[in-house]
C-alpha positions in Angstrom: -164.1 -27.5 -51.5 -165.8 -30.1 -49.3 -167.1 -33.4 -50.3 -170.7 -34.4 -50.2 -171.4 -36.9 -47.4 -171.2 -40.6 -48.3 -172.1 -43.5 -46.1 -175.0 -44.6 -43.8 -177.4 -42.2 -42.1 -179.8 -43.5 -39.6 -183.1 -41.5 -39.7 -185.9 -41.5 -37.2 -188.9 -41.2 -39.6 -191.8 -39.1 -38.5 -195.5 -40.1 -39.1 -197.4 -38.9 -42.1 -194.7 -39.1 -44.8 -193.5 -41.8 -47.1 -190.1 -43.3 -47.0 -189.5 -41.7 -50.4 -190.3 -38.3 -48.8 -187.6 -38.9 -46.3 -185.1 -39.7 -49.1 -186.1 -36.4 -50.7 -185.5 -34.6 -47.4 -182.1 -36.0 -47.0 -181.1 -35.2 -50.5 -182.2 -31.6 -50.0 -180.5 -31.2 -46.6 -177.2 -32.8 -47.6 -176.9 -32.0 -51.3 -176.2 -35.7 -52.0 -178.4 -36.7 -54.9 -177.4 -40.4 -54.7 -179.5 -41.3 -51.8 -181.6 -44.5 -51.1 -183.2 -46.2 -48.2 -183.4 -49.7 -46.8 -186.5 -51.2 -45.2 -189.6 -49.2 -46.3 -191.9 -47.9 -43.6 -195.6 -47.2 -44.2 -196.5 -43.5 -44.1 -198.3 -43.7 -40.7 -195.4 -45.6 -39.1 -192.4 -44.0 -37.4 -188.9 -45.1 -36.4 -185.7 -46.4 -37.9 -185.1 -45.8 -41.6 -181.5 -46.4 -42.8 -180.3 -44.1 -45.6 -177.4 -44.8 -47.8 -175.6 -41.8 -49.4 -173.3 -41.6 -52.4 -171.4 -44.7 -53.4 -172.9 -46.4 -50.3 -176.2 -46.8 -52.2 -174.5 -49.7 -54.1 -174.2 -51.6 -50.8 -177.8 -51.3 -49.5 -178.4 -55.0 -50.0 -175.5 -55.9 -47.8 -176.8 -54.0 -44.7 -178.0 -56.2 -41.8 -181.7 -56.9 -42.3 -182.7 -59.1 -39.4 -184.2 -59.2 -36.9 -186.4 -56.2 -37.4 -187.9 -55.0 -34.1 -191.2 -53.1 -33.9 -193.4 -51.8 -31.1 -196.9 -50.5 -31.4 -200.6 -51.0 -30.7 -203.1 -53.3 -32.4 -206.8 -53.0 -32.1 -209.3 -55.9 -32.0 -212.9 -55.7 -33.2 -212.7 -54.5 -36.7 -211.1 -55.1 -40.1 -210.1 -52.7 -42.8 -209.0 -52.7 -46.4 -205.4 -52.0 -45.5 -205.2 -54.1 -42.2 -204.5 -50.8 -40.3 -206.5 -47.9 -39.0 -205.9 -45.8 -42.2 -207.9 -48.2 -44.4 -211.6 -48.4 -45.3 -213.7 -50.1 -42.6 -214.8 -53.5 -43.8 -216.3 -55.3 -40.8 -217.0 -54.4 -37.1 -217.4 -56.8 -34.3 -220.4 -56.0 -32.1 -220.3 -58.8 -29.6 -217.9 -59.1 -26.5 -214.2 -59.4 -27.3 -212.3 -62.5 -26.3 -211.0 -62.8 -22.7 -207.4 -61.6 -22.3 -206.1 -65.1 -21.5 -207.4 -66.3 -24.9 -205.9 -63.3 -26.7 -202.5 -64.0 -25.2 -202.7 -67.7 -26.0 -203.6 -67.0 -29.6 -200.7 -64.5 -29.9 -198.4 -67.2 -28.7 -199.1 -69.3 -31.7 -197.8 -66.6 -34.1 -194.2 -67.4 -33.5 -191.6 -69.4 -35.5 -191.9 -70.0 -39.3 -195.3 -68.9 -40.6 -196.9 -68.6 -44.0 -198.2 -65.0 -44.3 -200.4 -63.5 -47.0 -199.4 -59.8 -47.6 -201.9 -57.1 -47.0 -204.1 -56.2 -50.0 -202.6 -52.6 -49.9 -198.8 -53.3 -49.9 -195.7 -53.0 -52.0 -195.6 -56.7 -52.9 -195.8 -57.2 -56.6 -198.5 -59.3 -58.4 -198.1 -59.7 -62.1 -195.2 -57.2 -62.0 -197.2 -54.4 -60.4 -197.4 -53.2 -56.8 -200.5 -54.3 -55.0 -201.3 -50.8 -53.6 -201.4 -49.5 -57.2 -203.9 -52.2 -58.2 -205.9 -51.4 -55.1 -206.1 -47.7 -56.0 -207.7 -48.8 -59.3 -210.2 -50.9 -57.5 -208.7 -54.2 -58.6 -208.9 -56.9 -55.9 -205.9 -59.2 -56.0 -204.1 -61.5 -53.5 -200.5 -62.4 -53.4 -199.4 -65.9 -52.6 -198.4 -66.6 -49.0 -194.7 -66.2 -48.2 -192.7 -67.8 -45.5 -191.7 -65.4 -42.7 -190.2 -65.9 -39.3 -191.5 -64.3 -36.1 -189.0 -64.5 -33.3 -191.1 -62.6 -30.7 -194.7 -61.4 -30.6 -195.4 -60.2 -27.0 -198.7 -58.5 -26.1 -199.5 -56.2 -23.1 -202.9 -54.9 -22.0 -203.7 -51.2 -22.3 -206.4 -49.1 -20.6 -208.8 -50.1 -23.4 -210.0 -53.6 -23.7 -209.8 -53.6 -27.5 -206.3 -52.2 -27.7 -203.1 -54.2 -27.0 -199.5 -52.9 -27.1 -196.9 -55.3 -28.6 -193.3 -55.9 -29.3 -192.4 -57.9 -32.4 -189.1 -59.3 -33.7 -189.4 -60.6 -37.2 -187.6 -61.6 -40.4 -187.4 -59.3 -43.5 -190.6 -59.4 -45.5 -192.9 -59.8 -42.5 -195.9 -57.5 -42.4 -196.9 -56.4 -38.9 -200.2 -55.3 -40.3 -200.8 -58.9 -41.4 -199.9 -60.2 -37.9 -202.6 -57.9 -36.4 -205.1 -59.0 -39.1 -204.3 -62.7 -38.7 -204.5 -62.6 -34.9 -207.9 -60.9 -35.2 -209.0 -63.6 -37.6 -207.9 -66.4 -35.3 -209.9 -64.8 -32.5 -213.0 -64.4 -34.7 -213.3 -60.7 -34.0 -211.0 -59.0 -36.5 -207.9 -57.0 -35.9 -206.0 -54.0 -37.3 -202.7 -52.2 -36.7 -203.3 -48.9 -34.8 -199.7 -47.7 -34.5 -196.2 -48.9 -35.4 -192.6 -47.8 -34.6 -189.5 -49.6 -35.8 -186.8 -49.6 -33.1 -184.1 -51.8 -34.6 -182.8 -53.6 -37.7 -180.1 -56.0 -36.6 -177.4 -54.0 -34.8 -178.9 -50.6 -36.1 -180.9 -48.9 -33.3 -183.4 -46.0 -33.5 -181.8 -44.4 -30.4 -178.8 -43.7 -32.7 -181.0 -42.2 -35.4 -181.5 -38.5 -36.3 -185.1 -37.3 -35.9 -186.3 -35.6 -39.0 -189.5 -33.5 -38.7 -191.7 -33.2 -41.8 -189.9 -31.0 -44.3 -187.2 -29.9 -41.9 -185.1 -26.8 -42.7 -181.3 -26.9 -42.6 -181.2 -24.9 -39.4 -183.2 -27.6 -37.6 -180.6 -30.3 -38.4 -177.4 -28.3 -38.9 -175.0 -31.2 -38.3 -176.8 -33.8 -40.4 -173.8 -34.6 -42.5 -171.7 -35.1 -39.4 -174.1 -37.9 -38.4 -173.3 -40.0 -41.5 -171.4 -43.2 -40.8 -168.5 -43.1 -43.3 -168.1 -45.7 -46.1 -165.1 -47.3 -44.4 -167.1 -47.9 -41.2 -170.3 -49.3 -42.8 -171.8 -52.1 -40.6 -172.2 -54.6 -43.4 -172.3 -57.7 -41.2 -169.8 -59.6 -43.5 -166.4 -61.1 -42.7 -163.6 -58.9 -43.8 -160.5 -59.5 -45.9 -157.7 -56.9 -46.4 -155.9 -56.8 -49.7 -152.3 -56.0 -48.6 -150.9 -54.4 -51.8 -152.0 -51.4 -53.9 -151.5 -53.4 -57.0 -153.9 -56.2 -56.0 -156.4 -53.6 -54.7 -156.4 -51.9 -58.1 -156.9 -55.4 -59.7 -159.9 -56.0 -57.5 -161.4 -52.6 -58.4 -161.0 -53.3 -62.1 -162.9 -56.6 -61.8 -159.9 -58.9 -61.4 -159.9 -62.1 -59.3 -157.5 -62.8 -56.5 -156.6 -66.0 -54.7 -158.2 -66.3 -51.2 -156.9 -67.9 -48.0 -158.5 -71.2 -47.1 -160.3 -69.8 -44.0 -163.3 -68.6 -46.1 -166.2 -70.9 -47.2 -167.1 -71.2 -50.9 -169.8 -68.8 -51.8 -169.2 -66.6 -48.8 -169.6 -62.8 -49.3 -166.7 -60.7 -48.0 -166.2 -57.1 -47.0 -163.0 -56.1 -49.0 -160.6 -53.4 -47.8 -157.4 -52.1 -49.2 -154.0 -51.7 -47.7 -154.9 -48.5 -45.9 -158.2 -49.9 -44.6 -160.3 -48.2 -47.3 -163.5 -50.1 -48.2 -163.1 -51.3 -51.8 -166.4 -53.2 -52.1 -167.9 -56.7 -51.6 -166.5 -59.9 -53.1 -167.4 -63.5 -53.1 -165.4 -66.6 -52.6 -165.8 -68.3 -55.9 -164.0 -71.6 -55.5 -161.0 -70.2 -53.7 -160.7 -66.9 -55.6 -162.1 -63.5 -54.7 -164.7 -62.5 -57.3 -165.8 -58.8 -57.2 -169.5 -58.4 -56.7 -169.7 -54.6 -56.0 -166.6 -52.3 -56.2 -166.3 -48.8 -55.0 -163.8 -46.9 -57.2 -162.4 -43.7 -55.8 -164.5 -40.6 -56.2 -163.6 -38.7 -59.4 -163.7 -35.3 -57.7 -165.2 -33.7 -54.6 -168.2 -31.5 -54.8 -170.0 -28.9 -52.7 -173.6 -29.2 -51.4 -175.8 -26.9 -53.4 
């Protein structure tokens, strides 16, 4: 009897499906019902979508989340309801577009810490409800601006005057659609996102991801489970501490607190392993003692995909 895969699976999402659709695919292909994703991608976007399987789903929030790197194309000269080409056309610019030098100069101002208003069609919540759901009901709402950080926003000309390719490195919570919208607004001609591909999240790279076509069959990805990064090798981006005895490891797993060495800062989150190197969970330095935050008890029994 073989165990269901547990750990991290990097998926290269195809266009035209939601991130939740990709979760359903991975569940179907691996048999692992406990599956979740980190870093939602819009349906028309492609690229890196980290999937956590089994007990790893409890550690999603500890995955590296920055910087997120995107490449794509933005188009100047119009605005839409969703700030991308899939939305309803709102305005169209009929005059000449700004000169390339002015466009590049304006893009250079969208770096550093910025206050960004989320798109009207987005997953941001207003009054406890997702904005896209309100938009579907015809309710016009706006979310307060949030502080984001743009580390890079580089534009390159294409063979069309209105279209510019870009590379963007941003903090979590940054909407690339909003960058295209706000650049167009700054230039006075409007702007929308035409295509988007996520290539990296911190150390996680799309070149290491498994391409999944829409509604793939098992024979198309026969070694999918073999692509899963095991629990013990999860790249959590946290300093590690090894509990040297089985007794203390069991105490941590049962919620007990352990004295910590002085080398860790108060409030610091730590990746906790047992005497054999097995990942036990994540703890926090709470005034010199290790306080469990998430623990990963041993699996009760193996199961077969079905």
